[in-house]
C-alpha positions in Angstrom: 63.7 110.5 121.2 63.6 110.9 117.4 62.9 114.4 116.3 59.6 115.3 114.6 59.6 115.4 110.8 60.7 118.9 109.7 58.7 121.0 107.2 60.2 120.8 103.7 61.4 124.4 103.7 63.1 124.0 107.0 64.7 120.8 105.9 66.1 122.5 102.8 67.7 125.2 105.0 69.0 122.9 107.7 70.1 119.9 105.6 70.0 120.7 101.9 72.2 123.8 101.9 74.9 122.4 104.2 75.0 119.2 102.1 75.3 121.3 98.9 78.1 123.3 100.4 80.0 120.1 101.3 79.4 118.8 97.7 80.7 122.0 96.2 83.9 121.8 98.3 84.4 118.2 97.1 84.0 119.4 93.5 86.4 122.3 93.9 89.1 119.9 95.2 88.8 117.7 92.1 87.5 119.7 89.2 90.9 120.7 87.7 92.9 117.9 89.2 95.4 116.2 86.9 95.2 112.6 85.7 96.4 110.6 88.7 97.3 107.1 89.7 95.0 104.5 87.9 93.3 107.3 85.8 95.8 106.7 83.0 94.9 103.0 82.6 91.2 103.7 82.9 91.4 106.3 80.1 93.4 104.0 77.9 90.7 101.3 78.3 87.9 103.8 77.7 89.6 105.0 74.6 89.7 101.5 73.2 86.0 100.9 74.2 85.0 104.1 72.3 86.6 102.5 69.2 85.5 98.9 69.7 82.7 98.7 72.3 82.0 95.0 71.7 85.5 93.8 72.5 86.6 95.7 75.7 89.0 93.1 76.9 91.2 93.5 73.9 92.3 96.9 75.1 96.1 96.9 75.6 97.3 98.5 78.7 100.9 99.0 79.8 100.6 98.8 83.5 103.2 96.2 84.8 106.4 95.3 82.9 104.8 94.8 79.5 101.7 95.8 77.6 98.9 93.4 78.4 95.2 93.0 77.5 92.6 94.5 79.8 91.4 91.0 80.7 94.4 90.7 83.0 93.2 93.6 85.2 91.1 93.0 88.2 88.0 95.0 87.4 84.8 94.6 85.3 84.2 97.3 82.7 81.0 99.2 83.6 83.0 102.3 84.8 85.1 102.2 81.6 82.0 102.3 79.5 80.8 105.3 81.4 84.1 107.1 80.8 84.0 106.1 77.1 80.5 107.6 76.9 81.6 110.9 78.4 84.6 111.0 76.0 82.3 110.3 73.0 80.2 113.3 74.1 83.4 115.5 73.9 84.0 115.7 77.6 87.5 116.7 78.6 89.1 115.9 82.0 87.3 118.7 84.0 84.0 117.9 82.4 84.5 114.2 83.3 85.3 115.2 86.9 82.2 117.3 87.0 80.0 114.5 85.6 81.4 112.0 88.1 80.7 114.5 90.9 77.1 113.3 90.7 78.4 110.1 92.5 80.0 112.3 95.2 76.6 114.0 95.7 74.8 110.7 95.8 77.2 109.4 98.4 76.7 112.4 100.6 73.0 112.3 100.2 72.9 108.6 101.0 75.1 109.1 104.0 72.6 111.7 105.2 69.6 109.5 104.6 71.1 106.4 106.4 72.2 108.3 109.5 68.9 110.2 109.6 67.0 107.0 109.4 68.9 105.2 112.2 69.2 108.2 114.5 66.0 110.2 113.7 68.1 113.4 113.9 68.7 115.5 110.8 71.4 117.5 112.5 73.4 114.3 113.3 72.9 113.2 109.7 74.2 116.5 108.3 77.2 116.3 110.5 78.0 112.7 109.5 77.8 113.6 105.8 80.1 116.6 106.4 82.6 114.4 108.2 82.7 112.0 105.2 82.8 114.7 102.6 85.3 117.0 104.3 87.4 114.3 105.8 90.6 112.8 104.4 89.0 109.8 102.7 86.5 111.0 100.1 87.6 114.1 98.3 91.1 113.0 97.3 89.6 109.6 96.2 87.4 111.1 93.4 89.8 111.0 90.4 88.7 109.0 87.4 88.6 105.8 89.4 85.8 103.5 90.7 86.2 104.5 94.3 83.5 107.2 94.7 81.0 105.7 92.2 81.4 102.4 94.1 80.8 104.2 97.5 77.7 105.8 96.1 76.2 102.5 94.9 77.2 100.8 98.2 75.4 103.5 100.2 72.4 103.5 97.8 72.1 99.8 98.4 72.5 100.1 102.2 69.9 102.9 102.2 67.5 100.5 100.4 68.0 97.9 103.1 67.7 100.1 106.3 64.2 99.4 107.7 61.7 102.2 107.3 59.7 103.0 110.4 56.4 102.6 108.6 57.2 99.0 107.5 59.6 97.8 110.1 58.2 94.8 111.9 55.6 93.9 109.4 55.3 90.3 108.2 53.9 91.0 104.8 55.9 93.5 102.6 54.0 96.3 101.0 54.2 97.1 97.3 56.6 99.9 98.1 58.9 97.5 100.0 58.8 95.2 96.9 59.9 98.1 94.7 62.7 99.0 97.0 63.9 95.4 97.2 64.0 95.2 93.4 65.7 98.5 93.1 68.3 97.5 95.8 69.0 94.2 94.0 69.6 96.2 90.7 72.0 98.6 92.5 73.9 95.7 93.9 74.1 94.1 90.4 75.5 97.4 89.0 78.0 97.6 91.8 79.2 94.1 90.9 79.8 95.3 87.4 81.7 98.3 88.6 84.1 96.4 90.8 84.3 92.9 92.1 84.6 94.1 95.7 80.9 94.4 95.5 80.5 90.6 95.5 80.6 90.9 99.3 77.1 92.5 99.1 75.6 89.3 97.8 75.8 87.3 101.0 74.8 90.4 103.0 71.7 90.9 100.7 70.9 87.2 101.0 71.0 87.4 104.8 68.8 90.4 104.8 66.2 88.8 102.5 66.2 85.7 104.7 65.7 87.6 107.9 63.4 90.4 106.7 61.7 89.5 103.3 61.8 85.7 102.8 59.1 85.9 100.2 61.4 88.0 98.0 64.5 85.8 98.1 64.1 85.6 94.3 65.4 89.2 94.1 68.8 87.8 94.6 68.6 86.4 91.1 68.8 90.0 89.7 72.4 90.7 90.6 73.3 87.0 89.8 71.7 87.4 86.4 73.6 90.6 85.7 76.9 88.8 86.6 75.8 85.9 84.4 75.2 88.2 81.4 78.5 89.9 81.9 80.2 86.5 82.1 78.4 85.3 78.9 79.6 88.5 77.2 83.2 87.7 78.3 82.9 84.3 76.7 81.8 85.8 73.5 84.4 88.6 73.7 87.6 86.7 74.5 86.6 83.1 75.4 87.0 83.2 79.2 84.9 84.3 82.2 86.7 87.4 83.6 85.3 86.9 87.2 86.6 83.3 87.5 90.1 84.4 86.3 90.6 86.7 89.2 93.2 85.5 91.7 92.5 85.0 95.4 95.2 87.1 96.9 96.1 85.1 99.9 96.3 81.9 98.0 98.7 83.4 95.4 100.9 85.4 97.7 101.4 82.9 100.5 103.3 79.6 99.9 101.7 77.8 102.8 98.9 78.0 105.4 101.2 79.6 108.1 102.3 82.3 105.7 98.7 82.9 104.6 97.7 83.4 108.3 100.6 85.8 108.8 99.6 87.7 105.7 96.0 88.0 106.8 97.1 89.3 110.2 99.5 91.8 108.5 96.7 93.1 106.3 94.3 93.3 109.2 96.8 95.6 111.0 97.2 97.7 107.9 93.4 97.9 107.7 93.2 99.2 111.3 96.0 101.7 110.6 94.2 103.0 107.5 90.9 103.2 109.4 92.6 105.3 112.1 94.1 107.6 109.6 90.7 108.3 108.0 88.8 108.6 111.3 89.6 111.9 113.0 85.9 112.0 113.8 86.6 109.8 116.8 87.4 113.0 118.6 83.7 113.8 118.7 83.1 110.5 120.6 86.0 110.9 123.1 83.5 111.4 125.9 81.7 108.2 125.0 85.0 106.3 124.8 86.0 107.6 128.2 82.7 106.5 129.8 82.9 103.0 128.3 86.6 102.2 128.3 87.7 104.4 131.2 89.7 107.6 130.7 92.7 106.2 132.7 92.7 103.0 130.7 92.8 104.9 127.4 95.4 107.3 128.6 97.6 104.6 130.0 97.3 102.5 126.8 98.2 105.4 124.6 101.1 106.5 126.9 102.6 103.0 126.6 101.7 101.9 123.1 102.7 105.1 121.2 106.3 105.2 122.4 106.7 101.4 121.9 105.4 101.6 118.3 107.4 104.7 117.5 110.7 103.2 118.9 109.9 99.9 117.1 109.5 101.8 113.8 112.8 103.6 114.3 114.6 100.4 115.1 113.3 98.8 112.0 114.3 102.0 110.1 117.8 101.6 111.4 118.4 97.8 111.4 115.4 96.2 109.6 114.9 95.2 106.0 116.1 97.6 103.3 112.6 98.5 102.4 112.0 99.9 105.9 115.2 101.9 106.2 115.2 105.6 106.5 111.7 106.0 108.1 111.3 109.4 109.9 110.3 109.5 113.5 107.1 111.4 112.5 106.2 108.5 110.2 106.7 106.0 113.1 104.7 108.1 115.5 101.8 108.5 113.1 101.7 104.8 112.5 101.2 104.2 116.2 98.7 107.1 116.5 96.7 105.7 113.5 96.7 102.2 114.8 95.4 103.3 118.3 92.8 105.5 116.7 91.7 102.6 114.5 91.4 100.4 117.5 89.3 103.1 119.2 87.1 103.4 116.1 86.5 99.7 116.1 85.9 99.7 119.9 83.3 102.4 119.6 81.6 100.4 116.8 81.5 97.2 118.9 80.1 99.1 121.8 77.3 100.6 119.7 76.6 97.1 118.2 76.3 95.6 121.7 73.6 98.1 122.5 71.8 97.8 119.2 72.2 94.1 118.4 68.5 93.5 118.8 67.6 96.2 116.3 67.5 95.3 112.6 69.4 98.4 111.6 72.1 97.7 114.1 72.5 94.1 112.9 72.6 95.2 109.3 75.2 97.9 109.9 77.5 95.6 111.9 77.3 92.9 109.3 77.9 95.4 106.5 81.0 96.8 108.1 82.5 93.4 109.2 81.8 91.7 105.8 83.6 94.5 103.9 86.6 94.5 106.3 87.0 90.7 106.0 86.7 90.8 102.2 89.4 93.4 101.9 91.8 91.7 104.4 91.5 88.2 102.9 90.8 88.7 99.2 92.3 92.1 98.2 95.9 92.2 97.0 96.6 95.2 99.2 94.9 97.6 101.6 94.2 101.2 100.4 92.2 104.2 101.5 89.5 103.4 98.8 88.9 100.0 100.5 88.3 101.4 104.0 86.3 104.3 102.6 83.4 101.9 102.1 82.9 101.3 105.8 83.1 104.9 107.1 79.5 106.0 106.5 78.0 102.8 108.0 80.4 103.1 110.9 79.2 106.6 111.6 75.6 105.5 111.3 76.3 102.8 113.8 77.7 105.4 116.2 74.8 107.7 115.9 72.2 104.9 116.0 73.2 104.5 119.7 70.9 107.1 121.4 72.6 107.3 124.8 76.1 108.3 123.8 75.9 110.7 120.9 78.5 113.5 120.7 77.7 116.8 122.3 77.6 120.0 120.2 81.1 120.8 121.1 82.2 117.3 120.3 80.6 117.6 116.8 82.3 120.9 116.2 85.7 119.6 117.3 85.4 116.4 115.2 84.3 118.4 112.1 87.1 121.0 112.6 89.8 118.3 112.8 88.3 116.4 109.9 88.3 119.6 107.7 91.9 120.5 108.6 93.2 117.0 107.7 90.8 116.6 104.8 91.7 119.9 103.2 95.4 119.3 103.8 95.3 115.8 102.2 93.1 117.0 99.3 95.3 119.9 98.4 98.5 117.9 98.7 97.1 115.1 96.6 96.1 117.6 93.9 99.6 119.1 93.9 101.4 115.8 93.6 99.2 114.9 90.7 100.0 118.2 89.1 103.8 117.5 89.4 103.5 114.9 86.7 101.3 117.1 84.5 103.9 119.9 84.6 107.0 117.7 84.4 107.4 117.4 80.5 107.5 121.2 80.2 110.0 121.5 83.0 112.7 119.4 81.3 114.6 120.8 78.4 113.8 119.5 74.9 116.0 116.5 73.8 117.4 116.2 70.3 116.8 112.4 70.1 114.1 110.2 71.5 112.8 110.7 75.0 111.9 107.4 76.8 110.0 107.3 80.1 110.0 104.8 82.9 106.9 104.8 85.1 103.2 104.5 85.2 100.3 106.3 86.9 99.4 109.9 85.9 103.0 110.4 84.8 102.5 107.9 82.0 99.5 109.8 80.7 101.4 113.1 80.4 104.6 111.6 79.2 102.7 110.0 76.3 100.9 113.3 75.6 104.4 114.9 75.3 105.4 112.4 72.6 107.7 110.4 74.9 107.9 106.6 74.4 107.7 104.0 77.2 110.6 101.8 78.1 109.3 98.2 77.9 111.7 95.7 79.3 112.8 93.2 76.6 111.0 95.2 73.8 112.5 98.7 73.7 115.8 98.9 71.8 117.9 101.6 73.3 119.8 103.9 70.9 122.9 105.9 71.7 121.8 109.5 72.5 118.3 108.5 73.8 117.1 110.2 77.0 115.4 108.2 79.7 113.2 110.1 82.3 112.5 108.2 85.6 110.5 109.8 88.4 111.4 107.9 91.5 108.0 107.8 93.3 105.9 106.2 90.6 105.4 102.5 90.0 107.7 101.4 87.2 109.1 98.2 85.6 112.7 97.2 86.3 115.3 98.1 83.8 117.1 95.1 82.3 120.7 94.7 83.5 122.0 94.9 79.9 120.1 98.2 79.4 121.1 99.5 82.8 124.8 99.3 82.0 124.3 101.7 79.1 122.6 104.4 81.2 124.5 107.5 82.4 122.9 109.8 84.9 123.0 113.3 83.5 120.6 115.2 85.6 118.6 115.0 88.8 115.5 117.3 88.9 114.0 117.8 92.4 110.5 119.3 92.9 110.6 121.1 96.2 107.7 121.1 98.6 105.8 124.0 100.0 103.6 124.3 103.2 100.7 123.2 101.1 102.3 119.8 100.7 102.6 119.0 104.4 99.9 116.3 104.4 101.6 113.9 102.0 99.6 111.1 100.2 102.4 109.8 97.9 105.9 109.1 99.2 108.7 106.7 98.3 107.1 104.4 100.9 103.8 104.4 98.9 100.8 105.6 100.9 97.2 106.7 100.1 96.7 104.5 97.1 98.5 101.4 98.5 99.2 101.1 102.2 102.1 98.8 102.9 105.2 100.0 104.7 103.8 103.5 104.1 100.8 105.3 105.6 97.6 106.6 104.1 98.9 110.1 104.7 101.9 111.4 106.6 103.5 114.8 107.4 106.5 115.8 105.4 108.2 118.7 103.7 110.7 116.6 101.8 110.9 117.2 98.1 107.7 116.1 96.3 109.6 114.1 93.6 113.1 113.4 92.4 113.4 112.8 88.7 116.4 111.1 87.3 117.4 111.8 83.7 119.7 109.4 81.9 121.5 109.4 78.6 121.9 106.1 76.7 125.5 105.4 75.9 126.7 103.5 72.8 126.6 99.8 73.0 130.1 98.5 73.6 129.3 94.8 74.0 131.8 92.5 72.3 131.0 91.1 68.9 130.0 87.4 69.0 132.7 84.9 67.9 132.4 83.7 64.3 
């Protein structure tokens, strides 16, 4: 039975203070974090917008193998305008992180409200918000990227669609319902201008309006009008519609239908692996899983599948493609563990949906989760933690909406403890790997000539701040005596063969790991920010980074014949 509404003062003590503590922990893990991954590109675009706000697509960003206009990137610009506004107010990096923490707080509060509404239990709602905030998905994802603002808007929209008890089942919407519908439509429109992933919300919103509020179908025009205005601005800005220029990943990456199907299945497996890596909270629902699936079945499946996947990974590491060589047994084991846990998380969700499929909130949560998963697997160029993060709060809400199989108090504590251990480990390790590139320019001796750098992400930001110049293939003219610095774990363009022949390795600088770096988010195999042959996180005490420093030799190419 749902609990009786708590007095306001009691609610503050039981819900407000724990949520505030989780929020403060998230802020602490991000406040003084270095510029990391895509932050550098976002700051470059925001800097251009601050100078020329009416032509944002003209911002030049060096993020592939050449400087290119921002119109070639796969994001709208609402977030960049926000960053530009903060910079115009004089905000430095910590101040920006603090300002963007408002979205973290909104995501936590919305998670609480959604779970509270579907479960009727404020304790369950607090636990769910803590599992999200203290787990391995949210805190490291904050950065100066769209991930957490997008999550906050997604959850705010979902909160607006979850039926209220006082209006559920009514045929004629009240004035308050009309206001919520308009508000939700506006939030969805803003989310679409934050990241095109939000386009998936349009069919979900249309379905909800058709099923629940047919008289308000016109509310769908609000996000469509916002996208239309953005597109009209694009035409005025640079003569094209940015949204229509975005590639469909499967169509571009696969040469034929069979390859496209294989690519989709591969990404689906990566999505499941990522879900499993981010869902230590399944521990709290172990009893439910045992009751529904059978403890012996689960144990037998794990006993067979884990060794098979681990051995398979090691065989690929020894005899497979070059890109898979050298994988550790820990990495192979974790891949199997994450995949099985991801299957368990999906199985628990399907079980809850079967029990709740006649409830409007159960239908909405199931559609929300599945639509987001399909969108990422089919249309996104890769799978990353930030993509799967969007489904974690509604997945927990779906679990807790099932009244008969909620976790016990001990189950909640175990799930929360495991999530905190992994979340804190991942958050600290990601903070430290970002700091490696902030400290790197000061760790290398000064050079007499030019220092060139090879690589993007946060390293690019700090290399530029140190006065280093980027190596741009086909544009940079190497001079004898130049120094080229290349961290091996950052994304970087290829050095042209003619330039490569003039490089002489003079120094290798390794940054050793400490026990604080055990939970690794960035490895030579990629990871947290792009899951491919890597994992969202892994366990390793290998060196954090290996930086190769080259000297440019004189050009000894023969003179052309007269």
